[in-house]
Phi, psi and omega in degrees: 000325175293330176288324180290326180290318180293327180297311183294323181291330183271355179276151175297140182281131179215174183299315183294320179289326182293320175297321183292323177298312182298320184294316180298317178298318180295323181294320180297317180294320178295318180300320180294318184294318179297319180297316177298315178302318183291324177297315183297318178297320179295323182287322179295317180297323179296318178294321181295323179299313181297321183289327183274348182286141181266131177285125180269114182294154180281131186279126177250148178292156175302142181285136182273133177231158175262134181233164172222149181284148175280125175249102185287140180233156175277338183203166174226162186246124174267137178244120187243144178246133176238136187264141178209196178232151175269127179220159177291149176293327175227139180214125185217157173257115182280132178216159173279147178278344181249158171275154178163190179260123176284116185258341181199132170240117188267006182231161171233171179299130184095350179296137175267133181230160175246160181304128179098349180293146181283128179262317182199163181234146167259157173291131182239017182298319181294319182293321180292320179295319180296319180299320178299317180300317185289322177295323178291324176298319181297316177296326178295319178292321180294329174290321178293322176295328177294317176295320176300318179296319177296319177297319176299317184298314183292317180298325181291322180290318182294323183293322180295328182272354180084015179264356181220142178284166182297326184299325180292321178295318180293324177294323178292322181291322178292330180294318177299314182295318181294320180291324178296320179295319176301315180300316180297322179294320176294321179297324179293322179295321177295324177297318181295320175298318180298323179294320181293327177294318180293320184285353178280356174249115184266121183242162178280129182281340182205168176293138181182197179230138181290130178265253184279136170252117187260342187235142169250167180303138175097356181281141174261119188237163174263169180294135180091001183285123179300131179264302176220163170252143183238132181245128179282131183252351183288329185226081179285149179233152177244131179255112184233134178271127184236149172300148184306320181292326178290315181295326183287343180267355184287149176271114179302335176261005181281165177248141185229166180245126178241134182257127177248181176296338180269354179128181180286144181223139176287145184214158177235144180290129184261311181196163178225126178290147185275349184267155179257132178286123189285334184286321185251349182057041177232164181253121176294127178237138179254137178236131174277121180271143180297326176204154177286337177062023181079010181281143180276147179293153179075004177281159180285130175235161181229142173261126179258111182251132173253128179236120177287138177237117181284105177201127181286133175181205183207157176266136178224149172294147178301326184298341180274354186266147173231136181287135180248216182255149172054046174078002177267162181235166178223155174227159175263129185239134177269124182223158181263129178225119178056040178077006176242154179261119182234167180256134176226158188259135173237143179272138178220161178237130181276122183261321186207142179239130175220113181067235178260012184243148176230137177263120191231159168226162182164213185270015182287148174249151179303140181068008173294153183259113180265136176287114185264335177222146178082011183291337178288350185262352183234162179229165183297130183097353182284143175285135179224171171237140183275141174241354180189164176095000000 
């Protein structure tokens, strides 16, 4: 085009050449316009083709989930703990029935004793001296009775021979009876002294452990002054306050489990008080423990009660539950549809929770496969692959 333009510009101008120059210019402008129009039309068509083309999603394999089968049950068991204290079956404060001087205490706090072991002594010198006096008086009376019996024998012989009146024989008989009664009285006094001597020795009434020691050697005490406290260790008891309805449901012959600091111990119901504690609104129940298991008295113990609840349902892990509306929950169940394994939603109601497990009822069917793990990664209707259950 530049050569043609140069050629026309160098030629002498005439009417014919002027017309030719205009024609060539018009032809050149038209060619450029057609080229631009063709390019624009081609670009728009390409854009329209791209916009109308559908994107084909990339095909992914089904997501793997872990399932477990539904095992339906007719009941579940609730486990409730009630708190109480461990105490001895028998606990007493040992004291002398007599006043006197304490000459020896043979135990200390924490000492283990058996029934009949000596705990302490009172001074018995006065009692022993009194006993000797009474024994001497008894021997004196026995001598008098011997003489009275001889007199009675003589009076009886004289009366038979007619040398003595009946009155003399009667007086001799009465004398023997009077002296015999005096001897019996002295013997009773000796027995009382012996009893006081025995009671001057304080012994353990049962096997146990000495608790508090209140008196030391050399103390002068009055009758009934506590010397030591004794706790029975052979039969520990647990005192536990229970709601009236729970206490009334216990089996008196049943065995229960009580947990101490040393571990669980088998126990049997011993008794139940008839009164209600106003502060706690509970009924005190006593349980006999099979053994103390080394547990200390007054420590906190717990009674573990299992109560069956008749309600058909199944146990599921908490991880398998999803919160729904109005207190309901849902779970994901894997089922086969048209030859494919898909996820669907089932509604459940939580009845009881224990640890990481929940007992539920709902629209679940026996042996259904519940998504136990990975439920947060899938939605209802999604294709999945099973890895367990």
